[in-house]
C-alpha positions as CSV (number, residue, x, y, z in Angstrom):
1,M,-21.8,-39.4,-103.1
2,D,-23.7,-42.9,-102.7
3,V,-24.2,-43.7,-99.4
4,Q,-24.0,-47.6,-98.8
5,F,-26.9,-49.2,-96.6
6,W,-24.1,-50.3,-93.8
7,Q,-23.6,-46.7,-93.6
8,I,-27.1,-45.7,-93.3
9,I,-27.3,-48.1,-90.4
10,L,-24.3,-46.8,-88.7
11,I,-25.2,-43.4,-88.9
12,V,-29.0,-44.2,-87.5
13,L,-27.5,-46.3,-84.7
14,Y,-25.0,-43.6,-83.7
15,G,-28.1,-41.2,-83.8
16,F,-30.1,-43.1,-81.5
17,F,-27.2,-43.4,-78.8
18,I,-25.3,-39.8,-79.2
19,N,-28.4,-38.4,-76.8
20,Y,-28.2,-42.0,-74.5
21,D,-24.1,-41.1,-74.1
22,K,-25.1,-37.6,-73.1
23,N,-27.3,-38.1,-70.7
24,G,-26.1,-41.6,-69.5
25,T,-22.7,-43.2,-70.1
26,M,-20.8,-40.1,-70.8
27,L,-18.2,-42.0,-73.0
28,G,-17.5,-38.7,-74.8
29,T,-18.9,-39.5,-78.2
30,S,-21.8,-37.0,-77.8
31,Q,-19.1,-34.2,-78.1
32,P,-19.7,-32.1,-81.6
33,V,-15.7,-32.8,-82.9
34,T,-16.3,-36.5,-81.7
35,A,-19.5,-36.7,-83.8
36,G,-17.9,-35.1,-86.6
37,L,-15.0,-37.6,-86.2
38,I,-17.2,-40.5,-86.5
39,V,-19.3,-39.4,-89.2
40,G,-16.2,-38.7,-91.4
41,L,-15.4,-42.0,-90.7
42,I,-18.1,-43.9,-91.6
43,L,-18.7,-41.9,-94.7
44,G,-14.8,-41.6,-96.0
45,D,-14.6,-37.8,-95.3
46,V,-12.4,-37.5,-92.2
47,K,-11.4,-33.7,-92.8
48,T,-15.2,-32.3,-93.4
49,G,-16.2,-34.0,-90.2
50,L,-13.7,-33.0,-88.3
51,Y,-14.0,-29.6,-89.5
52,I,-17.8,-29.3,-89.0
53,G,-17.4,-30.9,-85.7
54,G,-14.5,-28.8,-84.2
55,T,-16.5,-25.5,-85.4
56,L,-19.3,-26.8,-83.5
57,Q,-17.3,-27.4,-80.7
58,L,-16.0,-23.9,-80.1
59,M,-19.8,-22.9,-79.9
60,T,-20.1,-25.1,-76.8
61,L,-17.5,-23.8,-75.0
62,G,-18.3,-22.0,-71.8
63,I,-21.9,-23.3,-72.3
64,S,-23.4,-26.2,-70.0
65,S,-27.4,-27.2,-68.9
66,F,-27.4,-25.8,-65.3
67,G,-30.7,-26.4,-63.4
68,G,-32.5,-28.2,-66.3
69,A,-32.2,-25.5,-68.4
70,S,-32.0,-26.9,-72.0
71,V,-29.2,-25.4,-74.4
72,P,-28.7,-25.8,-78.3
73,D,-27.8,-29.3,-79.1
74,Y,-24.8,-29.0,-81.1
75,Q,-23.7,-32.8,-80.8
76,T,-26.7,-33.7,-82.8
77,A,-26.0,-30.9,-85.0
78,S,-22.6,-31.7,-85.9
79,L,-23.8,-35.3,-87.1
80,V,-27.0,-33.8,-89.0
81,G,-24.1,-30.9,-90.4
82,S,-21.7,-33.4,-91.6
83,Y,-24.0,-36.3,-92.6
84,I,-25.8,-33.4,-95.2
85,A,-22.1,-31.8,-95.8
86,I,-20.4,-35.2,-97.1
87,T,-23.3,-37.3,-99.1
88,T,-24.8,-33.5,-100.9
89,G,-20.6,-32.5,-101.6
90,Q,-20.9,-29.3,-100.5
91,N,-18.3,-27.4,-98.4
92,A,-17.8,-27.8,-95.0
93,S,-19.0,-24.2,-94.5
94,I,-22.4,-24.8,-95.9
95,G,-22.8,-27.8,-93.6
96,I,-21.8,-25.6,-90.3
97,T,-24.8,-23.2,-91.2
98,L,-27.5,-25.8,-91.6
99,A,-26.5,-27.4,-88.6
100,I,-27.1,-24.3,-86.4
101,P,-30.8,-24.2,-87.1
102,V,-30.6,-28.0,-85.7
103,A,-28.9,-27.0,-83.0
104,M,-31.8,-24.3,-82.3
105,L,-34.5,-26.9,-83.0
106,M,-32.9,-29.7,-80.4
107,V,-33.5,-27.1,-77.6
108,Q,-37.5,-27.4,-78.4
109,L,-36.8,-31.1,-78.5
110,D,-35.0,-31.4,-75.2
111,V,-37.9,-29.3,-73.6
112,L,-40.7,-32.2,-75.1
113,K,-38.3,-34.7,-74.0
114,W,-37.9,-33.4,-70.2
115,T,-41.8,-33.1,-70.1
116,T,-42.7,-36.2,-71.4
117,N,-40.3,-38.0,-68.8
118,I,-42.1,-36.4,-66.0
119,F,-45.0,-39.2,-67.1
120,F,-42.3,-41.8,-66.7
121,Q,-41.5,-40.7,-63.6
122,N,-44.6,-40.2,-61.8
123,K,-45.3,-43.5,-63.1
124,A,-42.2,-45.0,-61.3
125,E,-43.0,-43.2,-58.0
126,N,-46.3,-44.9,-58.2
127,F,-45.2,-48.1,-58.7
128,A,-42.2,-47.7,-56.1
129,D,-44.9,-47.1,-53.6
130,Q,-46.7,-50.1,-54.3
131,G,-43.5,-52.4,-54.4
132,D,-43.4,-53.0,-57.7
133,F,-39.8,-52.8,-58.5
134,K,-39.9,-54.5,-61.7
135,K,-42.1,-51.5,-63.5
136,V,-40.3,-49.0,-62.0
137,E,-37.7,-50.7,-63.9
138,W,-39.6,-50.7,-67.0
139,M,-40.3,-46.9,-66.3
140,H,-36.7,-45.9,-66.3
141,L,-36.4,-47.9,-69.6
142,C,-38.7,-45.8,-71.4
143,G,-37.5,-42.9,-69.9
144,V,-34.0,-43.7,-71.6
145,F,-35.6,-44.8,-75.0
146,N,-37.6,-41.5,-75.1
147,T,-34.4,-39.6,-74.4
148,M,-32.6,-41.2,-77.0
149,L,-35.6,-40.7,-79.5
150,T,-34.9,-37.1,-79.3
151,S,-31.9,-37.1,-81.2
152,G,-32.5,-40.3,-83.2
153,I,-35.5,-39.6,-84.9
154,P,-34.1,-36.0,-86.5
155,V,-31.1,-38.2,-87.7
156,L,-33.1,-41.0,-89.1
157,L,-35.4,-38.1,-91.2
158,T,-32.3,-36.7,-92.1
159,V,-30.8,-40.2,-93.4
160,I,-34.2,-40.3,-95.1
161,V,-34.9,-37.3,-96.6
162,G,-32.2,-34.9,-96.0
163,P,-29.6,-35.2,-98.7
164,T,-32.5,-35.4,-101.4
165,V,-34.3,-32.5,-100.3
166,V,-31.1,-30.1,-99.2
167,G,-29.4,-31.3,-102.7
168,K,-32.5,-30.2,-104.6
169,V,-32.7,-26.8,-102.8
170,I,-29.3,-26.0,-102.8
171,D,-29.5,-26.5,-106.6
172,Y,-32.1,-24.0,-107.1
173,I,-30.2,-21.6,-104.4
174,P,-28.6,-18.4,-106.3
175,E,-25.0,-18.6,-106.3
176,W,-24.8,-15.1,-104.3
177,L,-26.7,-16.9,-101.4
178,T,-24.4,-19.7,-101.4
179,G,-21.7,-17.2,-100.9
180,G,-23.2,-15.9,-98.0
181,L,-24.0,-18.7,-96.4
182,T,-20.2,-19.7,-96.8
183,V,-18.6,-16.6,-95.4
184,A,-21.3,-17.0,-92.6
185,G,-19.9,-20.6,-92.0
186,G,-16.5,-19.2,-91.9
187,L,-17.2,-16.6,-89.3
188,L,-18.7,-19.2,-86.8
189,P,-15.1,-20.1,-85.8
190,A,-14.3,-16.8,-84.9
191,L,-17.4,-16.2,-83.1
192,G,-16.8,-19.3,-81.3
193,I,-13.3,-18.3,-80.1
194,G,-14.6,-14.6,-79.4
195,L,-17.4,-16.6,-76.6
196,L,-14.7,-18.5,-75.5
197,L,-12.1,-15.6,-74.8
198,R,-15.5,-14.1,-72.7
199,Y,-14.8,-17.0,-70.1
200,L,-11.3,-16.8,-69.9
201,P,-9.1,-14.3,-67.9
202,V,-7.6,-12.6,-71.0
203,K,-6.4,-9.2,-69.1
204,A,-4.6,-11.2,-66.6
205,Y,-2.6,-13.2,-70.1
206,F,-3.1,-11.1,-72.6
207,G,1.0,-11.1,-73.6
208,Y,0.5,-15.1,-74.3
209,L,-2.8,-14.3,-76.6
210,I,-0.4,-12.0,-78.2
211,V,2.4,-14.7,-78.8
212,G,-0.3,-17.0,-80.2
213,F,-1.5,-14.1,-82.5
214,V,2.0,-13.6,-83.7
215,G,2.3,-17.0,-84.3
216,A,-0.8,-17.7,-86.0
217,V,-0.9,-14.6,-88.7
218,Y,2.3,-13.6,-89.2
219,L,4.5,-16.6,-88.9
220,N,1.8,-18.7,-90.8
221,M,1.9,-21.3,-87.6
222,P,-1.2,-24.3,-87.8
223,I,-3.2,-24.5,-85.2
224,L,-1.1,-27.5,-83.7
225,G,2.1,-25.7,-83.8
226,V,0.2,-23.0,-81.5
227,A,-1.1,-25.3,-79.1
228,L,2.2,-26.8,-78.9
229,L,3.7,-23.5,-78.3
230,G,1.1,-22.8,-75.5
231,A,2.0,-26.2,-73.7
232,A,5.7,-25.7,-73.8
233,I,5.2,-22.0,-72.2
234,A,3.1,-23.8,-69.6
235,L,5.3,-26.6,-68.8
236,I,8.2,-24.1,-68.5
237,L,6.1,-22.0,-65.9
238,F,5.1,-24.8,-64.0
239,K,8.3,-26.0,-63.5
240,K,9.6,-22.6,-62.7
241,N,6.8,-22.2,-60.2
242,S,7.3,-25.7,-59.1
243,S,11.2,-25.1,-58.0
244,K,10.3,-21.5,-56.4
245,A,7.9,-23.5,-53.9
246,G,10.7,-26.0,-52.8
247,T,13.0,-23.3,-52.6
248,V,10.8,-21.6,-50.3
249,Q,10.0,-24.8,-48.2
250,T,13.9,-25.6,-47.8
251,A,14.6,-22.4,-46.7
252,G,11.7,-22.1,-44.1
253,G,12.9,-25.8,-43.0
254,M,16.3,-24.5,-42.6
255,D,15.3,-21.5,-40.2
256,E,13.1,-23.8,-37.8
257,D,16.5,-26.3,-37.6
258,E,18.7,-23.1,-36.9
């Protein structure tokens, strides 16, 4: 597709903002599914953006950066994968497959970010000891800008050379390899669900898992329908348990009155 100049500007600005939001404001725009949605809205292909972002969102479930550990940046990967897939006219599965290496690369850039930010932190401490709080603020802003560069530069390079390079490479990729990448991209949602199930009490609620499986596979129920069914079951159980708790409290009160 022909990308307009205003679309490029918005994508680049969002690329710089996404890491700032992740480490600062936390408005929610740094989630993979949100990144895919925003890119899809800007480029006019919400379906592809949501598919890529939603799939990569599954990969983040159960993963968190504790103790300063660097984890794959599926947010930026979602942005890059959605942009490349939409602008080159490729299948969403190709965009997912291309996004995975980006997420891995962002781990190294995250380490570089924290390493370079140590310099600004040490300078800020020195300025604080000197009572020069204006320069402390400047060091803080330098750290913020460095954080924004971590995601902004990869997105900027993607916008400048990504679609052209990737498009030319894809033209020379044999059909069997493209098909393999498509299959691999299709398996990633199942992998994400599998990772999620490892952190959930599946054994205690295995019956509900079977209900959802039957609805999705045998009844061809869309994922929204399965989610609504699960919400309905949860609501019924919640009301049932609440009524039981109320009955026990009432009975206990009557005994005390007697």
